[in-house]
Z-matrix of the N, CA and C atoms (Angstrom, degrees):
N
C 1 1.435
C 2 1.533 1 108.98
N 3 1.310 2 115.45 1 134.00
C 4 1.474 3 119.73 2 178.22
C 5 1.534 4 109.26 3 -100.62
N 6 1.328 5 118.07 4 126.69
C 7 1.460 6 119.82 5 -178.90
C 8 1.533 7 109.66 6 -69.42
N 9 1.315 8 114.24 7 146.31
C 10 1.453 9 120.42 8 177.96
C 11 1.543 10 107.49 9 -85.19
N 12 1.332 11 116.98 10 115.84
C 13 1.450 12 120.05 11 -177.52
C 14 1.527 13 113.52 12 -104.50
N 15 1.314 14 116.90 13 3.96
C 16 1.456 15 119.66 14 178.60
C 17 1.501 16 112.76 15 -80.55
N 18 1.331 17 115.93 16 164.61
C 19 1.440 18 121.50 17 178.91
C 20 1.520 19 110.44 18 -73.27
N 21 1.304 20 117.31 19 146.19
C 22 1.420 21 123.15 20 176.53
C 23 1.516 22 108.72 21 -101.55
N 24 1.302 23 117.28 22 121.56
C 25 1.462 24 120.18 23 177.42
C 26 1.533 25 113.76 24 73.87
N 27 1.294 26 119.66 25 16.55
C 28 1.440 27 122.52 26 -179.65
C 29 1.532 28 109.02 27 -71.63
N 30 1.327 29 115.70 28 134.90
C 31 1.466 30 120.76 29 -179.84
C 32 1.548 31 108.45 30 -106.72
N 33 1.303 32 115.61 31 155.73
C 34 1.467 33 118.77 32 177.67
C 35 1.520 34 108.98 33 -76.11
N 36 1.320 35 116.65 34 159.70
C 37 1.467 36 122.03 35 -179.76
C 38 1.531 37 110.89 36 -61.97
N 39 1.333 38 117.31 37 -24.31
C 40 1.469 39 121.45 38 179.53
C 41 1.533 40 111.95 39 -67.83
N 42 1.330 41 117.14 40 -23.48
C 43 1.468 42 121.12 41 -178.02
C 44 1.516 43 113.33 42 -86.36
N 45 1.314 44 118.09 43 -0.47
C 46 1.461 45 122.12 44 -177.25
C 47 1.516 46 111.46 45 -79.46
N 48 1.318 47 115.65 46 150.87
C 49 1.454 48 122.57 47 175.28
C 50 1.529 49 106.69 48 -134.05
N 51 1.342 50 116.23 49 88.54
C 52 1.452 51 122.39 50 -174.60
C 53 1.510 52 109.43 51 -101.28
N 54 1.322 53 115.50 52 132.81
C 55 1.480 54 121.40 53 -178.77
C 56 1.512 55 109.00 54 -131.38
N 57 1.337 56 114.95 55 160.46
C 58 1.462 57 121.99 56 175.75
C 59 1.519 58 108.34 57 -133.30
N 60 1.331 59 115.43 58 146.96
C 61 1.444 60 120.61 59 178.42
C 62 1.519 61 109.74 60 -157.21
N 63 1.322 62 115.07 61 159.19
C 64 1.442 63 121.07 62 171.30
C 65 1.506 64 107.10 63 -95.89
N 66 1.329 65 115.90 64 125.85
C 67 1.467 66 121.81 65 -178.53
C 68 1.540 67 108.05 66 -135.45
N 69 1.314 68 114.67 67 157.65
C 70 1.481 69 118.25 68 178.19
C 71 1.506 70 108.32 69 -96.85
N 72 1.345 71 115.50 70 125.40
C 73 1.467 72 122.38 71 178.14
C 74 1.518 73 105.94 72 -128.28
N 75 1.311 74 116.84 73 124.85
C 76 1.468 75 122.24 74 -177.69
C 77 1.516 76 113.10 75 54.26
N 78 1.344 77 116.50 76 36.98
C 79 1.441 78 122.81 77 176.84
C 80 1.519 79 115.71 78 78.26
N 81 1.343 80 117.58 79 6.06
C 82 1.462 81 120.68 80 179.86
C 83 1.528 82 110.65 81 -124.00
N 84 1.331 83 117.73 82 142.03
C 85 1.461 84 120.31 83 177.81
C 86 1.531 85 111.17 84 -66.76
N 87 1.337 86 115.55 85 132.74
C 88 1.460 87 123.09 86 -178.12
C 89 1.514 88 109.57 87 -128.24
N 90 1.336 89 116.81 88 142.59
C 91 1.445 90 121.03 89 168.65
C 92 1.518 91 106.50 90 -87.43
N 93 1.334 92 116.70 91 122.19
C 94 1.464 93 122.38 92 -178.56
C 95 1.521 94 109.49 93 -115.51
N 96 1.334 95 117.77 94 125.50
C 97 1.462 96 123.32 95 176.64
C 98 1.504 97 106.59 96 -115.97
N 99 1.333 98 116.98 97 126.91
C 100 1.483 99 120.48 98 -175.35
C 101 1.509 100 111.27 99 -137.61
N 102 1.345 101 114.47 100 145.18
C 103 1.467 102 123.31 101 172.53
C 104 1.538 103 105.93 102 -95.92
N 105 1.322 104 117.19 103 104.41
C 106 1.468 105 120.74 104 -176.00
C 107 1.515 106 113.34 105 -68.31
N 108 1.311 107 118.66 106 -13.16
C 109 1.463 108 120.64 107 -179.44
C 110 1.520 109 112.55 108 -87.20
N 111 1.337 110 117.64 109 -3.52
C 112 1.487 111 121.63 110 -179.86
C 113 1.507 112 110.55 111 -131.90
N 114 1.320 113 116.71 112 141.59
C 115 1.464 114 121.83 113 174.84
C 116 1.536 115 108.72 114 -72.97
N 117 1.306 116 116.48 115 140.16
C 118 1.448 117 123.24 116 175.47
C 119 1.524 118 114.12 117 58.36
N 120 1.320 119 117.20 118 29.79
C 121 1.494 120 121.15 119 176.37
C 122 1.499 121 108.77 120 -109.34
N 123 1.345 122 115.01 121 82.19
C 124 1.465 123 119.02 122 179.47
C 125 1.539 124 107.97 123 -152.88
N 126 1.327 125 114.20 124 162.14
C 127 1.447 126 121.79 125 177.53
C 128 1.509 127 108.00 126 -143.83
N 129 1.332 128 118.21 127 148.44
C 130 1.444 129 121.05 128 177.02
C 131 1.538 130 110.36 129 -137.68
N 132 1.307 131 115.79 130 158.40
C 133 1.435 132 122.83 131 175.52
C 134 1.518 133 109.38 132 -150.95
N 135 1.333 134 117.06 133 158.16
C 136 1.461 135 119.37 134 177.69
C 137 1.497 136 108.90 135 -57.48
N 138 1.328 137 116.66 136 137.15
C 139 1.445 138 121.54 137 -178.98
C 140 1.533 139 112.39 138 -53.61
N 141 1.331 140 116.00 139 -39.29
C 142 1.471 141 119.94 140 -178.41
C 143 1.520 142 113.04 141 -68.33
N 144 1.346 143 118.65 142 -20.27
C 145 1.464 144 123.03 143 178.85
C 146 1.515 145 112.09 144 -86.88
N 147 1.339 146 118.38 145 -13.87
C 148 1.445 147 122.61 146 -177.37
C 149 1.523 148 110.29 147 -81.19
N 150 1.323 149 116.56 148 145.70
C 151 1.481 150 121.65 149 178.40
C 152 1.516 151 108.94 150 -71.18
N 153 1.285 152 116.16 151 142.40
C 154 1.479 153 121.10 152 176.86
C 155 1.533 154 108.33 153 -80.24
N 156 1.308 155 116.62 154 163.41
C 157 1.476 156 120.95 155 178.44
C 158 1.521 157 111.20 156 -59.55
N 159 1.300 158 118.76 157 -36.89
C 160 1.456 159 121.31 158 179.44
C 161 1.528 160 111.76 159 -65.33
N 162 1.353 161 117.39 160 -32.54
C 163 1.458 162 120.72 161 178.81
C 164 1.521 163 112.59 162 -71.26
N 165 1.324 164 117.76 163 -19.96
C 166 1.471 165 121.62 164 -179.06
C 167 1.525 166 112.24 165 -80.78
N 168 1.304 167 117.20 166 -18.13
C 169 1.469 168 118.66 167 -177.30
C 170 1.475 169 112.66 168 -75.50
């Protein structure tokens, strides 16, 4: 028997729906980035710790 080493239920990057928003968490503004196609696939950081758009250029 050969073990199956492939991913189960893996989706292509084209199927992703990733969004970003500023939201208030515990009374402080946070940058939240989430993959809407997956449950519990999100990350947040204090807004002041996030890079500005000008810093990305």
